[in-house]
C-alpha positions in Angstrom: 135.3 86.6 134.8 136.6 84.4 131.9 133.5 82.3 132.1 131.3 85.3 131.8 133.2 86.5 128.8 132.9 83.1 127.2 129.2 82.9 127.9 128.7 86.4 126.4 130.7 85.5 123.3 128.6 82.3 122.8 125.4 84.2 123.4 126.3 86.9 120.8 127.5 84.3 118.3 124.1 82.5 118.4 122.2 85.7 118.6 123.6 86.9 115.3 122.3 83.6 113.8 118.9 84.4 115.1 118.9 88.0 113.8 120.2 86.9 110.3 117.5 84.2 110.2 114.8 86.7 111.0 116.1 89.1 108.3 116.3 86.3 105.7 112.7 85.3 106.5 111.4 88.8 106.1 113.3 89.3 102.9 112.0 86.0 101.3 108.4 87.0 102.3 108.8 90.3 100.5 108.7 91.2 96.7 111.7 93.5 96.8 113.8 91.7 94.2 113.0 88.9 91.8 115.1 86.6 94.1 112.4 87.1 96.8 109.5 86.9 94.3 110.4 83.2 93.5 109.9 82.4 97.2 107.1 84.8 98.2 104.9 84.4 95.0 105.1 80.7 94.2 101.4 80.5 93.6 101.4 83.5 91.3 104.3 82.1 89.2 102.6 78.7 88.9 99.7 80.4 87.2 101.9 81.9 84.5 102.1 80.2 81.0 105.1 82.2 80.0 108.1 83.5 82.1 110.5 86.0 80.7 114.1 85.8 82.0 117.1 87.9 81.4 119.1 90.9 82.6 118.1 94.5 82.2 117.3 94.0 78.5 114.7 91.4 79.3 113.4 93.6 82.1 112.6 96.6 79.9 111.8 95.2 76.4 108.4 93.5 76.8 105.0 95.0 77.4 103.4 92.3 79.4 99.8 93.4 78.9 100.3 93.6 75.1 101.7 90.0 75.1 98.8 88.7 77.2 96.1 90.4 75.2 97.4 89.1 71.9 98.5 85.6 72.7 95.9 84.9 75.4 98.6 83.6 77.8 99.5 84.7 81.3 103.0 86.2 81.4 105.4 87.3 84.2 108.8 89.0 83.7 111.4 87.5 86.0 114.3 89.4 84.5 116.6 91.2 86.9 119.0 94.1 86.0 122.7 93.4 85.9 122.5 89.6 85.8 123.9 87.1 83.4 123.3 83.5 82.3 124.7 82.2 85.7 121.8 83.8 87.6 119.3 82.9 84.9 120.2 79.2 85.3 119.9 79.6 89.1 116.5 81.1 88.7 115.4 78.2 86.6 116.6 75.7 89.1 114.8 77.6 91.9 111.6 77.5 89.9 111.8 73.8 89.2 112.4 73.1 92.9 109.2 75.0 93.6 107.5 72.9 90.9 107.0 75.9 88.7 107.1 74.7 85.1 105.7 77.3 82.6 104.8 76.3 79.1 107.4 78.7 77.7 110.5 80.6 78.9 111.7 83.6 76.9 115.4 83.8 77.7 117.0 87.1 76.8 120.8 86.8 76.5 122.8 89.9 77.1 125.9 88.2 78.6 127.3 84.7 78.7 130.0 85.8 81.2 131.2 83.3 83.8 131.6 85.9 86.5 128.9 86.8 89.0 127.7 90.4 89.0 127.2 92.4 92.2 123.5 91.7 92.0 124.2 88.2 93.2 124.0 89.8 96.6 120.3 89.9 96.3 120.3 86.1 96.6 122.4 86.0 99.8 119.3 85.4 102.0 119.0 81.9 100.5 122.6 81.1 101.4 122.6 77.8 103.4 119.0 77.1 102.3 119.6 76.2 98.6 122.3 73.8 97.4 122.4 75.3 93.9 123.1 78.8 95.1 125.6 77.5 97.7 127.6 75.8 95.1 127.5 78.8 92.7 128.5 81.3 95.4 131.2 79.0 96.9 132.7 78.6 93.4 133.0 82.3 92.8 133.5 83.8 96.2 134.9 81.0 98.4 136.2 83.2 101.2 132.9 85.1 101.5 130.9 81.9 101.3 132.5 80.4 104.5 132.6 83.8 106.3 128.8 84.2 105.7 128.1 80.6 106.8 129.9 81.1 110.0 128.8 84.7 110.6 125.5 85.1 108.6 124.8 88.6 110.0 127.8 89.9 108.0 125.9 89.4 104.7 123.4 91.9 106.0 125.8 94.3 107.6 128.2 94.6 104.7 125.6 95.1 101.9 123.1 97.5 103.4 122.4 99.2 100.1 121.3 95.9 98.5 119.6 94.1 101.4 119.1 95.9 104.7 118.0 99.3 103.5 115.5 98.0 100.9 114.1 95.6 103.5 113.6 98.4 106.0 111.9 100.5 103.3 109.7 97.6 102.4 108.6 97.2 106.0 107.7 100.9 106.1 105.8 100.5 102.8 103.8 97.6 104.3 105.5 95.0 102.1 104.6 96.8 98.8 108.1 98.0 97.8 109.5 96.5 94.5 112.9 97.4 93.1 112.4 98.7 89.6 109.5 96.5 88.5 105.7 96.5 88.6 103.1 93.8 89.3 104.0 92.1 86.0 107.7 92.1 86.7 108.6 94.7 84.0 110.2 98.1 84.1 109.9 100.9 81.5 112.4 103.6 80.6 110.9 107.0 79.7 110.6 108.3 76.1 113.8 110.3 76.2 117.3 109.6 75.1 120.0 109.2 77.7 123.0 111.4 77.5 125.2 108.3 77.0 123.4 107.3 73.8 126.4 106.8 71.4 126.5 106.4 67.6 129.7 104.3 67.7 129.0 100.9 66.2 130.0 97.8 68.3 130.1 94.1 67.5 129.5 91.6 70.3 130.3 87.9 69.9 128.6 85.2 71.8 129.2 81.4 71.8 126.2 79.1 71.5 128.3 76.3 73.0 128.4 78.0 76.4 128.3 75.3 79.1 125.8 77.2 81.3 123.5 77.9 78.4 123.6 74.3 77.4 122.6 73.2 80.9 119.7 75.7 80.8 118.6 74.1 77.5 118.8 70.6 78.9 116.7 71.5 81.9 114.0 73.0 79.8 114.0 70.0 77.5 113.7 67.6 80.4 110.8 69.5 81.9 108.9 70.0 78.6 109.4 73.8 78.7 109.5 75.5 75.3 112.6 77.7 75.3 112.9 80.8 73.1 116.4 82.4 73.2 116.4 86.0 72.3 118.7 89.0 71.7 116.7 92.1 72.2 117.3 95.2 70.1 120.3 97.4 70.7 121.3 100.8 69.2 124.4 100.6 67.1 125.3 97.2 68.6 125.3 93.9 66.7 125.4 90.5 68.3 127.0 87.7 66.4 126.7 84.1 67.5 129.6 81.7 67.0 128.6 78.0 66.5 125.0 79.0 66.4 122.3 76.3 66.0 120.2 79.0 64.3 117.6 78.8 67.0 118.5 82.1 68.6 116.1 85.0 67.8 118.6 87.7 67.1 116.9 91.1 67.1 120.0 93.1 68.0 120.0 95.2 64.9 116.2 95.4 64.4 116.1 99.1 65.3 119.8 100.0 64.7 118.8 103.2 62.9 115.9 104.3 65.2 117.4 106.2 68.1 113.9 107.4 69.0 113.2 103.9 70.3 116.1 103.8 72.8 116.8 105.2 76.2 120.5 104.3 75.8 122.5 102.0 73.5 121.3 98.9 75.5 117.8 99.6 76.5 114.5 100.4 74.7 112.3 103.2 75.9 108.5 103.1 76.2 107.9 103.6 72.5 110.6 101.0 71.5 109.3 98.5 74.0 105.8 98.6 72.5 107.0 98.3 68.9 109.4 95.5 69.7 106.7 93.6 71.6 104.4 93.8 68.6 107.2 92.5 66.3 108.1 89.7 68.8 104.4 88.6 68.9 104.2 88.6 65.1 107.3 86.5 64.6 107.0 84.0 67.5 103.3 83.4 68.0 102.1 82.9 64.4 98.7 81.5 65.4 97.8 85.0 66.7 99.0 87.0 63.7 
């Protein structure tokens, strides 16, 4: 009897590895999140001259078709909502390992925080498959790191809203489901003001000597990637850089008095997105003025 129980436990232990492996494989073949796009669309990304990175600000602030038509370059927006410089650096490392080296990266800085946001869960399918992510996740969530390495099925069972449910929906949609982005990787807020749009002015300080940001700069330099660091427009919020090397394109106050350009205090709407893209092209791609 004891032998049967032991055999059953061993079977279920290795069975959960098999199930987790299959789910990881299906996820990384999809385009649900940008974490999957890096793996499923390597050839697509290799064709791009410019890759936009950032959090939700980068995701909603650029009209890709307008950029491409004016500067005659191929562009993809790899920005992902609720992510910070830690995830942006991880994305860059993943791209380089895939031998994806665009001419230019437009890095939109919204946060230089050292903590990982909840959306790091979208990268769990590469746990155990990528050293850079393993080190990052182990550093910030040591207990979960070892638990998911020993019982990988738990990373799927505990975060259904982020992984399992979107994957199931993607299968139903014949691998066409994308979470809040289109074929160019961008997302657009409607031309209406959110109820949380506030007139209270706020100052945000960022430090240009951030260790993670410096590593990002070095990797770009070593791989001959032109790096443009940007703060996109905010409503009634001003970003101030400490120890700035004056290479940051700070547009945080560009439309400080134009609420009609914003969905909320942090994000441009469709109108603001178009106007900002025009301004960005004018100031950063002078040969196409």
